[in-house]
N, C-alpha and C positions, 0 to 999 in steps of 0.2 A: 503492501500499500502505499503511496505516495505522499512526504512528508507534508503536512499542512502549515502553510506560513502567511496562514490570516486568520483570522477569525468566523468566516465564510463559512457556509455547508460543505466547497470546497474550493481547491485553487484554480478550479475551471469558471466556477463561478467570480471567482475576485478577479481574477483577467477579466472576464465581461465589463466587471462594474469599472474596473482600471482604464481599460480598452475606453469605455463612454466618457470617464471622468478627461483621462486625455485629448480626447477629440473635440469634447465643449472648450477645455483648457486651450487647445490651438488655434480652434476658432478664433474665439475672442481675440489670443494673440494677432491671428491675421486679420482680424476687423480691426485692432488696434493699431498696425501698423501701415494698413492699408491707409486707414483715416487721415495718419499723420503726415502719410508721404501725397495724399491727395491735398491734402490744405498744409502742407509745407511752409510757403511762402508766409501765409497768416500766423502759422504758432512760430516759427524764427522770427519775424518782422519786431517781437517783443522782447530777444533778448539778443539783437545784435550788437548792443555795448557790451556782452559780457564778454567778448574777447573769443569766444568757439569760431573755429572755424566751421563756417555753414557748409562746404563741402564735404567736411567730413561727418558731421552732424546726418545731413542727406544719406550717404554711403551707411550712415548703421541704420539709421530706417530703411534703406533697402537690403540690407541683410538682415535685417529682423524680421521683414517681410517672405524672405528667402528662404530661411531657415523654418519659419512658423509653418510654410508651407508643405518644406521637406519633411516636417516632424507631422506633418497633420496627416500626409499621403503613410508615414511609417504608423501612426496609430489606428489609421483604417487599416491596416495588412494585422495588425494586433487587433481589430476590431473582428473582423472577416475570420481569423482563424481562428477566433473564440469562439467565436458561433458554431462555425461550417468546421471545427475541429481539423485542421490543416497545421500540423505542428513544424512546417516550414516557414511558415508566415510567421509563427510564433519566436522560431529561432529568429527570423531577420530581426525584428522587431530587438531580440535580445542584444545584437548584435551590433546594430546599431545604438543601442544604449550603455552596453560596452564602450563604445568608442565617444561615446556623449561623457560618459562618467571620467573617461581618459583626457577629455579637452576640458570638462571643468576641474580637474583636479590639477592639469598643467596651468591654466588661467589664472586660477585661486592661486598659486604657490608664485606667477610672475608679478602679479598685482597686488601682490601681499601686503594686502589690509586687513584688519580686522574682522569688518565687516564683510569685504568680500571672504575672507576664509568661513568666517560663520553661515552666510548663505552656502557657500558650494559644502561645506560641510553638512547642509542638510538636507542642500537637494540630492548629496550623493548617495545619504542614506538614505530617504524616501526611492530613489531610484533603484539601488541597490536591493531592497524587501520588495519594490514593483517585478523586479528580473526574478527574485527568488521566488514568488507567487505565480511567473510566467513559468518558469522550470517546471515547477510543481505542475501545473498544469499538462505540461508536454507530458509528464511523467504519468499523471491521471489519463489523457489520450491513449497514450502506450500501453499501461495496463486493460483498459477498457479493449484495446482492439486485441490484446494477448488472451482476454476470457472468451471475445468473440469467435476467433479461432480455436481455441479449446473446446469451447461448447461443439461449434461445427466438427471438428476431427471427432471426437465423444459422440453426435449424432451420426458420422458416416461410419463410424466403428460399430454401433447400435444396429447398424442398417443392412 
């Protein structure tokens, strides 16, 4: 039996809930980034005296928009994989999030401020927990398929 990494009835159920939460989160992030980019001149007009490079700020909005879109696609793969019980989609989500954890860790170390370290640590801990729940759901799918194969093998043997 697969180890439970959540308080839900199964890791697969947790993966479904996590997928829905991540999809909603990234849709909101995508909307905020798109709104910020579409209304960039109105937003940045108030802060031109701050000394920030306007092109750098615009680039950050564009990068945020692109990353939110990419993560939305990855989270939709998690959603489809969890509901359709497709392990390769769950593995894809795990690999992308492992890369994300490494990136978060490196960026927190390079921008060594207390707030960045705290935010990165919380983000990494939550991501690793979600990854464990998704890994547990992969194990549950594998066990379920093995039980079905054993059942059909026994049926064929009895026939």
